[in-house]
NUDO-326582 format. One line per field, with one value per residue (C-alpha): x, y, z. Coordinates in steps of 0.2 Angstrom, whole numbers. Layout:
BEGIN
c1: c(X / ...) $
c2: c(Y / ...) $
c3: c(Z / ...) $
***
This chain:
BEGIN
c1: c(53 / 62 / 63 / 50 / 57 / 56 / 47 / 46 / 37 / 41 / 28 / 32 / 20 / 29 / 30 / 16 / 11 / 13 / 2 / -12 / -11 / -12 / -28 / -35 / -30 / -28 / -21 / -5 / -1 / 16 / 22 / 37 / 28 / 36 / 27 / 34 / 32 / 35 / 47 / 58 / 60 / 52 / 60 / 55 / 44 / 44 / 43 / 38 / 50 / 48 / 56 / 69 / 76 / 82 / 91 / 77 / 75 / 67 / 74 / 81 / 78 / 64 / 74 / 87 / 74 / 66 / 83 / 85 / 68 / 60 / 45 / 39 / 22 / 23 / 9 / 5 / 2 / -15 / -11 / -28 / -29 / -13 / -18 / -35 / -26 / -13 / -27 / -36 / -20 / -18 / -35 / -32 / -16 / -24 / -38 / -26 / -9 / -6 / 6 / 11 / 20 / 16 / 33 / 28 / 13 / 18 / 29 / 24 / 32 / 22 / 28 / 23 / 35 / 29 / 15 / 23 / 15 / -2 / 2 / 16 / 22 / 27 / 10 / 1 / 11 / 8 / -11 / -11 / -1 / -14 / -29 / -21 / -18 / -35 / -44 / -34 / -26 / -10 / 6 / 16 / 32 / 37 / 52 / 51 / 66 / 71 / 73 / 67 / 84 / 85 / 66 / 68 / 83 / 74 / 59 / 71 / 78 / 61 / 55 / 45 / 29 / 37 / 42 / 57 / 60 / 77 / 77 / 84 / 102 / 104 / 105 / 123 / 123 / 109 / 118 / 136 / 136 / 126 / 133 / 137 / 127 / 111 / 113 / 99 / 107 / 123 / 124 / 135 / 149 / 150 / 149 / 164 / 174 / 171 / 175 / 192 / 196 / 191 / 175 / 163 / 151 / 143 / 154 / 169 / 162 / 159 / 177 / 185 / 195 / 184 / 199 / 202 / 184 / 183 / 197 / 185 / 168 / 170 / 157 / 146 / 159 / 152 / 134 / 140 / 148 / 132 / 122 / 134 / 131 / 112 / 110 / 98 / 90 / 77 / 59 / 43 / 34 / 16 / 3 / -9 / -23 / -29 / -44 / -52 / -57 / -58 / -60 / -57 / -60 / -51 / -61 / -53 / -60 / -65 / -84 / -96 / -112 / -119 / -130 / -115 / -105 / -119 / -121 / -102 / -103 / -117 / -108 / -92 / -103 / -111 / -94 / -88 / -104 / -102 / -84 / -89 / -102 / -90 / -78 / -92 / -88 / -98 / -91 / -92 / -85 / -89 / -79 / -81 / -66 / -67 / -52 / -53 / -43 / -30 / -28 / -37 / -44 / -59 / -64 / -79 / -81 / -94 / -96 / -111 / -120 / -111 / -119 / -115 / -131 / -130 / -146 / -141 / -123 / -129 / -139 / -124 / -112 / -124 / -125 / -106 / -105 / -116 / -107 / -91 / -96 / -93 / -106 / -95 / -81 / -78 / -72 / -56 / -57 / -70 / -68 / -77 / -69 / -76 / -65 / -67 / -72 / -80 / -87 / -105 / -117 / -136 / -148 / -166 / -177 / -196 / -196 / -182 / -181 / -162 / -164 / -175 / -163 / -148 / -158 / -161 / -143 / -137 / -149 / -142 / -124 / -128 / -135 / -119 / -108 / -117 / -121 / -108 / -108 / -118 / -132 / -142 / -142 / -150 / -163 / -161) $
c2: c(127 / 111 / 99 / 84 / 67 / 56 / 40 / 28 / 11 / -2 / -16 / -32 / -46 / -62 / -75 / -66 / -77 / -92 / -85 / -81 / -99 / -105 / -95 / -102 / -119 / -122 / -139 / -131 / -123 / -129 / -138 / -134 / -124 / -119 / -107 / -108 / -115 / -133 / -144 / -147 / -129 / -117 / -106 / -103 / -87 / -89 / -102 / -105 / -103 / -122 / -124 / -111 / -121 / -133 / -120 / -116 / -97 / -86 / -87 / -104 / -117 / -128 / -143 / -138 / -133 / -150 / -159 / -149 / -152 / -166 / -168 / -149 / -146 / -136 / -123 / -113 / -95 / -87 / -70 / -62 / -67 / -59 / -42 / -44 / -47 / -33 / -21 / -26 / -22 / -6 / 0 / -4 / 6 / 20 / 22 / 24 / 31 / 50 / 47 / 31 / 23 / 6 / 1 / -16 / -28 / -34 / -19 / -2 / 13 / 24 / 41 / 45 / 60 / 72 / 60 / 56 / 72 / 64 / 45 / 32 / 28 / 10 / 6 / 14 / 3 / -13 / -9 / -7 / -23 / -32 / -25 / -31 / -49 / -50 / -44 / -53 / -67 / -62 / -63 / -46 / -40 / -22 / -11 / 6 / 18 / 35 / 32 / 20 / 10 / 6 / 3 / -10 / -18 / -19 / -28 / -41 / -44 / -46 / -59 / -70 / -62 / -50 / -32 / -22 / -3 / 5 / 20 / 36 / 37 / 18 / 15 / 12 / 0 / -10 / -11 / -14 / -33 / -36 / -41 / -28 / -38 / -34 / -15 / -12 / -8 / -18 / -30 / -45 / -35 / -22 / -36 / -46 / -30 / -26 / -44 / -42 / -27 / -37 / -28 / -41 / -32 / -15 / -9 / -14 / -3 / 12 / 12 / 9 / 24 / 34 / 38 / 20 / 16 / 29 / 20 / 6 / 14 / 32 / 43 / 29 / 26 / 41 / 34 / 18 / 26 / 36 / 20 / 11 / 23 / 23 / 38 / 38 / 53 / 43 / 50 / 42 / 41 / 45 / 33 / 39 / 26 / 26 / 16 / 27 / 45 / 53 / 70 / 75 / 90 / 96 / 108 / 124 / 120 / 103 / 100 / 92 / 96 / 80 / 89 / 100 / 84 / 76 / 91 / 91 / 72 / 76 / 90 / 79 / 64 / 75 / 82 / 64 / 58 / 72 / 67 / 49 / 53 / 66 / 51 / 39 / 28 / 19 / 14 / -3 / 2 / 17 / 22 / 35 / 42 / 50 / 58 / 64 / 78 / 65 / 59 / 42 / 38 / 26 / 21 / 10 / 4 / -7 / -16 / -10 / -13 / -2 / 16 / 34 / 41 / 53 / 48 / 30 / 33 / 46 / 33 / 22 / 36 / 41 / 23 / 21 / 38 / 32 / 16 / 25 / 41 / 43 / 56 / 60 / 66 / 81 / 78 / 85 / 78 / 69 / 60 / 50 / 38 / 28 / 14 / -1 / 10 / 2 / 10 / 16 / 3 / 7 / -8 / -5 / -11 / -10 / -7 / 7 / 13 / 17 / 26 / 40 / 42 / 43 / 57 / 66 / 66 / 71 / 87 / 91 / 89 / 100 / 114 / 113 / 114 / 129 / 139 / 133 / 119 / 129 / 133 / 118 / 109 / 94 / 97 / 89) $
c3: c(75 / 76 / 61 / 64 / 66 / 50 / 51 / 36 / 37 / 24 / 22 / 13 / 10 / 15 / 0 / -7 / -21 / -11 / 3 / -9 / -16 / 2 / 5 / -11 / -6 / 13 / 10 / 4 / 20 / 28 / 13 / 2 / -13 / -29 / -41 / -58 / -75 / -81 / -72 / -88 / -95 / -83 / -69 / -51 / -49 / -30 / -17 / 1 / 16 / 18 / 0 / 3 / 17 / 3 / -6 / -19 / -24 / -37 / -55 / -52 / -66 / -61 / -65 / -52 / -39 / -41 / -38 / -22 / -16 / -25 / -13 / -17 / -24 / -40 / -43 / -58 / -54 / -54 / -58 / -57 / -39 / -35 / -41 / -32 / -15 / -18 / -22 / -6 / 4 / -5 / -1 / 18 / 18 / 7 / 20 / 34 / 29 / 27 / 13 / 5 / -10 / -18 / -23 / -31 / -30 / -13 / -6 / 2 / 10 / 22 / 27 / 46 / 47 / 61 / 66 / 83 / 89 / 88 / 91 / 93 / 75 / 80 / 88 / 73 / 62 / 72 / 72 / 53 / 51 / 62 / 52 / 36 / 42 / 51 / 35 / 21 / 31 / 22 / 32 / 31 / 39 / 42 / 46 / 54 / 53 / 48 / 30 / 16 / 15 / 33 / 34 / 20 / 28 / 45 / 36 / 28 / 46 / 53 / 40 / 40 / 47 / 60 / 63 / 68 / 73 / 71 / 83 / 76 / 79 / 80 / 61 / 60 / 75 / 66 / 49 / 55 / 57 / 41 / 24 / 11 / 0 / 10 / 5 / -8 / -25 / -22 / -37 / -40 / -48 / -34 / -21 / -30 / -30 / -12 / -7 / -16 / -5 / 11 / 13 / 20 / 32 / 31 / 46 / 35 / 21 / 33 / 39 / 23 / 16 / 3 / -8 / -11 / -14 / -27 / -37 / -39 / -39 / -44 / -39 / -32 / -18 / -9 / -11 / -4 / 11 / 15 / 14 / 26 / 40 / 37 / 27 / 12 / 3 / -6 / -5 / -7 / -24 / -19 / -25 / -37 / -39 / -57 / -54 / -41 / -38 / -21 / -12 / 6 / 16 / 32 / 42 / 48 / 65 / 71 / 68 / 80 / 70 / 62 / 50 / 44 / 42 / 32 / 21 / 17 / 13 / 1 / -8 / -10 / -16 / -29 / -35 / -37 / -46 / -58 / -61 / -64 / -77 / -86 / -87 / -92 / -77 / -63 / -46 / -39 / -22 / -10 / 5 / 18 / 28 / 45 / 55 / 72 / 80 / 87 / 70 / 73 / 56 / 52 / 35 / 30 / 12 / 4 / -13 / -23 / -39 / -52 / -53 / -56 / -49 / -34 / -26 / -25 / -19 / -6 / 3 / 4 / 10 / 24 / 30 / 30 / 39 / 53 / 55 / 58 / 67 / 85 / 91 / 106 / 95 / 84 / 66 / 59 / 41 / 31 / 14 / 1 / -12 / -27 / -33 / -44 / -58 / -74 / -90 / -90 / -97 / -96 / -96 / -98 / -83 / -83 / -64 / -61 / -79 / -79 / -96 / -89 / -74 / -86 / -96 / -79 / -74 / -91 / -90 / -72 / -78 / -93 / -82 / -71 / -86 / -93 / -77 / -64 / -52 / -39 / -51 / -46 / -29 / -22 / -8 / 9) $
***
């Protein structure tokens, strides 16, 4: 069996903090924006592309930035909103991607290796980018390549708000004319040394004698040479979402029986509900994931009042399933996810009596702990 072709997509939200501020205040759009501290003592956190045209960049003293671009609008960061928008994008990617890594608040890698048997990786990535921008209104760029390093550099070349694929075998051709300073991991000291050797472009580095490079960079010289020809062994660090729990089931044979699918959803929902209560948590967001035999994946989610009770969540899960399910197609995989978890807090209510329901579920969970999870089951 031949080795599957590696496809890595790198997504980067363009001027992320600025983009969020512009969504919160549309009057900022198109203006030179600087996000940072006071004009006298602060430093630039980030800035809009309009401000960058004047030479403003991150980590620059605010006084210097204002001298370069005196008509810029200075905005203090609203960090809570940045996390909210970042999580929004993360949830969209998590619902669609087979494997992904969240590298930072505004940067993601997705591993699509082997998926070209089922769909065009480029079109899939274009569609995901469109869903992110349509849903969140955030501009985002991506690069698609055979490894993380080239994908990231392709993203940088595609910015702002664009995309670029580097076909397998074309990595060196893409990298050759770029500055050696564009290589991830090359700092000021290394760059200065390379310039002193007359190495300006990545092609210069690729063709430079290894034995000479080793005199300046030691063992790192070999790493630099590999990067210069587009080779990178870095693997993804898979995302583990600490504020969500989920479960999925891939059927041995594709399933077309709606009742069987609903029964599996009920089983998974009860399993997660039991886990929620064991961790003394409630969920504020429920999602249902369906994947068809061609790997087309649909996820529906909805924000709800915090709960950990199966009967309440099952109704929501069934509704989400019916919103996504195409009765003409069989199902390959089905999944349920609870997110935005919060600590359990029971508030007495004369009409639905939450305390009695809590006692009931405590009793059910106790039976399952003592006699096994299959000892008591919910009726249809």
